C-alpha positions as CSV (number, residue, x, y, z in Angstrom):
1,M,1.8,-23.6,-8.8
2,P,-1.0,-21.6,-7.2
3,S,-2.2,-24.8,-5.5
4,E,1.1,-25.0,-3.6
5,L,0.8,-21.5,-2.1
6,S,-0.2,-20.9,1.5
7,P,-3.7,-19.7,2.0
8,I,-2.5,-16.2,2.8
9,D,-0.4,-16.1,-0.4
10,K,-3.3,-17.5,-2.4
11,A,-5.4,-14.6,-1.1
12,K,-2.8,-12.0,-2.1
13,F,-2.4,-13.7,-5.5
14,V,-6.1,-13.7,-6.4
15,A,-6.5,-10.1,-5.2
16,A,-3.6,-9.0,-7.4
17,K,-4.8,-11.1,-10.3
18,K,-8.2,-9.4,-10.1
19,A,-6.6,-6.0,-9.9
20,T,-4.8,-6.5,-13.3
21,E,-8.3,-6.5,-14.9
22,Y,-8.4,-2.7,-14.3
23,V,-5.1,-2.1,-16.1
24,K,-5.4,-1.4,-19.9
25,T,-2.8,-0.8,-22.5
26,G,-1.6,2.8,-22.6
27,M,-2.2,3.5,-18.9
28,K,0.2,5.1,-16.5
29,V,0.0,3.0,-13.4
30,G,1.3,3.6,-9.9
31,L,2.8,0.4,-8.5
32,G,2.7,-0.1,-4.7
33,T,5.2,-1.5,-2.3
34,G,4.9,-4.6,-0.1
35,S,4.3,-8.3,-0.3
36,T,0.8,-8.0,-1.8
37,A,1.8,-5.3,-4.3
38,A,4.7,-7.5,-5.3
39,W,2.2,-10.1,-6.5
40,L,0.6,-7.4,-8.6
41,V,3.8,-6.4,-10.3
42,Q,4.5,-10.1,-11.1
43,C,1.0,-10.5,-12.5
44,L,1.3,-7.3,-14.6
45,G,4.7,-8.5,-15.8
46,E,3.1,-11.8,-17.0
47,K,0.6,-9.8,-19.0
48,V,3.3,-7.6,-20.5
49,R,5.2,-10.7,-21.6
50,N,2.4,-13.0,-22.7
51,E,-0.5,-10.7,-23.7
52,G,1.2,-7.7,-25.1
53,L,0.1,-5.3,-22.3
54,R,1.9,-2.0,-22.7
55,I,1.9,0.3,-19.7
56,K,4.2,2.7,-17.9
57,G,4.7,2.0,-14.2
58,V,5.5,4.6,-11.6
59,P,6.9,2.7,-8.6
60,T,6.5,3.8,-5.0
61,S,9.9,2.5,-3.8
62,S,13.3,1.4,-5.1
63,R,12.3,-2.2,-4.4
64,T,9.2,-2.0,-6.5
65,A,11.2,-0.3,-9.3
66,Q,13.7,-3.1,-9.4
67,L,11.0,-5.8,-9.5
68,A,9.0,-4.0,-12.2
69,R,12.1,-3.7,-14.5
70,E,12.9,-7.4,-13.9
71,V,9.4,-8.5,-15.1
72,G,9.5,-6.2,-18.1
73,I,7.4,-3.3,-17.1
74,E,8.5,0.1,-18.4
75,V,9.4,2.3,-15.4
76,I,9.1,6.1,-15.4
77,S,9.2,8.7,-12.7
78,L,6.1,10.6,-11.4
79,D,7.6,13.8,-12.8
80,E,7.7,12.2,-16.2
81,A,4.2,10.8,-15.9
82,K,2.8,14.0,-14.3
83,W,-0.6,12.3,-13.7
84,L,-1.6,8.6,-13.4
85,D,-4.7,6.7,-14.6
86,L,-4.6,4.3,-11.7
87,T,-2.6,3.3,-8.6
88,I,-2.8,-0.2,-7.1
89,D,-1.2,-0.8,-3.7
90,G,-1.6,-3.0,-0.6
91,T,-2.5,-1.8,2.9
92,D,-1.7,-2.6,6.5
93,E,-5.3,-1.8,7.6
94,Y,-8.5,-0.6,6.1
95,D,-11.9,0.3,7.6
96,G,-15.5,0.3,6.4
97,D,-15.0,3.8,4.8
98,L,-11.9,2.5,3.0
99,N,-9.6,4.7,5.0
100,L,-6.1,3.1,5.4
101,I,-3.0,2.7,7.5
102,K,0.0,2.2,5.2
103,G,3.7,2.3,5.7
104,G,4.6,-1.1,7.2
105,G,7.1,-1.3,4.4
106,G,8.5,2.2,5.0
107,A,7.3,3.7,1.7
108,H,4.1,5.5,2.7
109,L,5.5,9.0,1.7
110,Q,6.0,8.0,-1.9
111,E,2.9,5.8,-1.9
112,K,0.7,8.7,-0.8
113,I,2.2,11.1,-3.3
114,V,1.6,8.6,-6.1
115,A,-1.9,7.6,-5.0
116,T,-3.1,11.3,-4.8
117,A,-1.7,11.9,-8.3
118,S,-4.0,9.3,-9.7
119,D,-7.5,9.2,-11.1
120,Q,-8.2,6.1,-9.0
121,M,-6.6,4.2,-6.2
122,I,-7.3,0.5,-5.8
123,V,-6.1,-1.4,-2.7
124,I,-5.5,-5.2,-2.8
125,A,-5.6,-7.0,0.5
126,D,-6.3,-10.3,2.3
127,P,-9.2,-10.5,4.8
128,T,-6.9,-9.9,7.8
129,K,-6.4,-6.3,6.9
130,R,-10.1,-5.4,7.5
131,V,-10.7,-3.6,10.9
132,E,-13.6,-1.9,12.5
133,T,-11.4,1.0,13.7
134,L,-8.0,1.9,12.5
135,G,-5.1,1.8,14.9
136,A,-4.2,-1.8,15.9
137,F,-1.4,-1.6,13.3
138,P,1.3,0.9,14.4
139,L,0.9,4.2,12.5
140,P,4.1,5.1,10.7
141,V,5.2,8.7,10.6
142,E,8.2,9.7,8.4
143,V,10.4,12.4,10.0
144,I,13.6,14.1,9.0
145,P,16.7,12.9,10.8
146,F,17.6,16.4,12.1
147,G,16.2,16.7,15.6
148,W,14.1,13.6,15.3
149,Q,14.1,13.1,19.1
150,T,12.6,16.5,19.5
151,T,10.0,15.7,16.8
152,K,9.2,12.4,18.7
153,T,8.6,14.4,21.9
154,L,6.3,16.8,20.1
155,I,4.4,13.9,18.7
156,E,4.0,12.3,22.1
157,E,2.8,15.6,23.6
158,T,0.3,16.0,20.8
159,L,-1.1,12.5,21.2
160,I,-2.2,13.4,24.8
161,G,-5.0,15.5,23.3
162,M,-6.0,13.0,20.6
163,D,-8.7,10.4,20.6
164,V,-6.4,7.4,20.8
165,L,-5.9,4.5,23.3
166,G,-2.1,4.3,23.2
167,Q,0.6,7.0,23.1
168,T,3.8,5.0,22.8
169,T,6.2,5.9,20.0
170,S,9.3,4.0,18.7
171,L,12.0,4.7,16.2
172,R,11.9,2.0,13.5
173,M,15.1,0.1,13.3
174,N,16.9,-1.9,10.7
175,G,19.1,-4.2,12.7
176,D,21.2,-2.0,15.0
177,A,20.7,1.2,13.0
178,A,17.7,3.4,12.3
179,F,15.6,2.4,9.3
180,I,16.2,4.8,6.4
181,T,13.5,5.5,3.9
182,D,14.1,6.1,0.1
183,E,14.0,9.8,0.9
184,G,16.7,9.5,3.6
185,N,14.4,10.0,6.5
186,H,13.5,8.0,9.7
187,I,10.2,6.5,10.7
188,L,8.5,6.8,14.0
189,D,5.9,4.1,14.7
190,L,3.0,5.2,16.8
191,H,1.4,2.4,18.9
192,L,-2.1,3.9,19.3
193,N,-4.2,0.7,19.5
194,R,-7.3,2.6,18.4
195,I,-7.7,5.9,16.4
196,G,-11.0,7.6,17.2
197,N,-10.7,10.4,14.7
198,A,-8.2,9.5,11.9
199,R,-8.9,12.6,9.9
200,Q,-8.1,14.9,12.8
201,L,-5.0,13.0,13.8
202,S,-3.6,13.0,10.2
203,L,-4.0,16.8,10.0
204,V,-2.5,17.5,13.4
205,L,0.5,15.2,12.9
206,N,1.4,16.9,9.6
207,Q,1.6,20.3,11.3
208,I,4.4,19.2,13.7
209,P,7.8,20.5,12.6
210,G,10.0,17.6,11.4
211,V,7.1,15.4,10.3
212,V,7.2,14.7,6.6
213,E,4.1,12.6,6.2
214,N,2.0,10.1,8.2
215,G,0.6,6.7,7.1
216,L,-3.1,7.6,7.3
217,F,-4.7,7.5,3.9
218,I,-8.1,9.4,4.3
219,D,-10.5,9.6,1.3
220,I,-7.9,8.4,-1.1
221,C,-8.9,4.8,-1.8
222,D,-11.7,4.2,-4.2
223,A,-12.0,0.4,-4.0
224,V,-10.6,-2.5,-2.1
225,I,-10.1,-6.0,-3.7
226,I,-10.1,-8.7,-1.0
227,G,-8.7,-12.1,-1.9
228,Y,-9.4,-15.3,0.0
229,G,-7.4,-18.5,0.3
230,D,-10.1,-20.5,-1.6
231,G,-9.8,-18.3,-4.7
232,R,-12.8,-16.0,-3.9
233,V,-12.4,-12.3,-4.6
234,E,-14.6,-9.4,-3.4
235,V,-14.4,-5.9,-4.9
236,N,-15.7,-3.2,-2.5
237,D,-16.2,0.0,-4.6
238,I,-17.0,2.9,-2.3
239,N,-18.0,5.2,-5.2
240,K,-20.5,2.7,-6.7
241,G,-21.6,1.6,-3.2
242,E,-21.5,-2.1,-4.1
243,T,-19.5,-5.2,-3.4
244,V,-19.1,-7.7,-6.2
245,S,-17.8,-11.3,-5.7
246,S,-16.1,-13.7,-8.1
247,K,-13.7,-16.7,-7.9
248,F,-10.5,-17.9,-9.5
249,D,-10.0,-21.6,-10.2
250,F,-6.5,-22.5,-9.0
251,M,-6.6,-25.9,-10.8
252,D,-6.6,-24.1,-14.2
253,S,-4.1,-21.5,-13.4
254,G,-0.9,-23.4,-14.3
255,N,2.4,-22.0,-13.4
256,L,2.2,-18.6,-11.7
257,F,5.1,-17.0,-13.6
258,S,7.8,-18.2,-15.9
259,D,11.2,-19.2,-14.4
260,D,13.1,-16.3,-16.0
261,I,11.9,-13.7,-13.5
């Protein structure tokens, strides 16, 4: 039951629920990765089963693909889709210009490819993801395994000339081994504290040999849907230049999802 969720999960749930209103039958939809995006996939699966929604989903990770299939969403590849109507994803941080840091789940490479192959990108988030300046969340940078320590050194040398507060980098681990992305790469997390010029940093990082992609999403997001623990939802649409509020009533929501998923 929604009333039994923690406030943070309620916030994620109502943001995801609101985002499903943008999804119409016949659409090809990019499906994000992470805890908030997982709520979206569950909500879309409910509409597929109960309301006859018919969509084709392009997942941004193997985890999302598995969940989408489990809830009844047809899964296709981006190569099959070629272009998407909409991508809905979570974020680790977003600022007032709707620039993002993504990649906490290790899927920012596929997430960025899918998002930029879409007519529109909508981000769903709880209020804790809003920041004045990007950088408090470590910036993920996906790098190829070959010579990754050299790549790490090059990144650290590059950061000396960038408008950032911190310059520490670390290899992301999965237990005792290096974390491996779906593309077979490593992730270096950059602990920058504050990023003064995100656009410049993104461009410079991607010029370093060995770097595949960074987690800065600049001028990609069109709208952010912010959910709150009391059921309130705000939609901040940067193209329309407006913020619209609404509210979900948890008491009337019933069971979140059926027991067979």
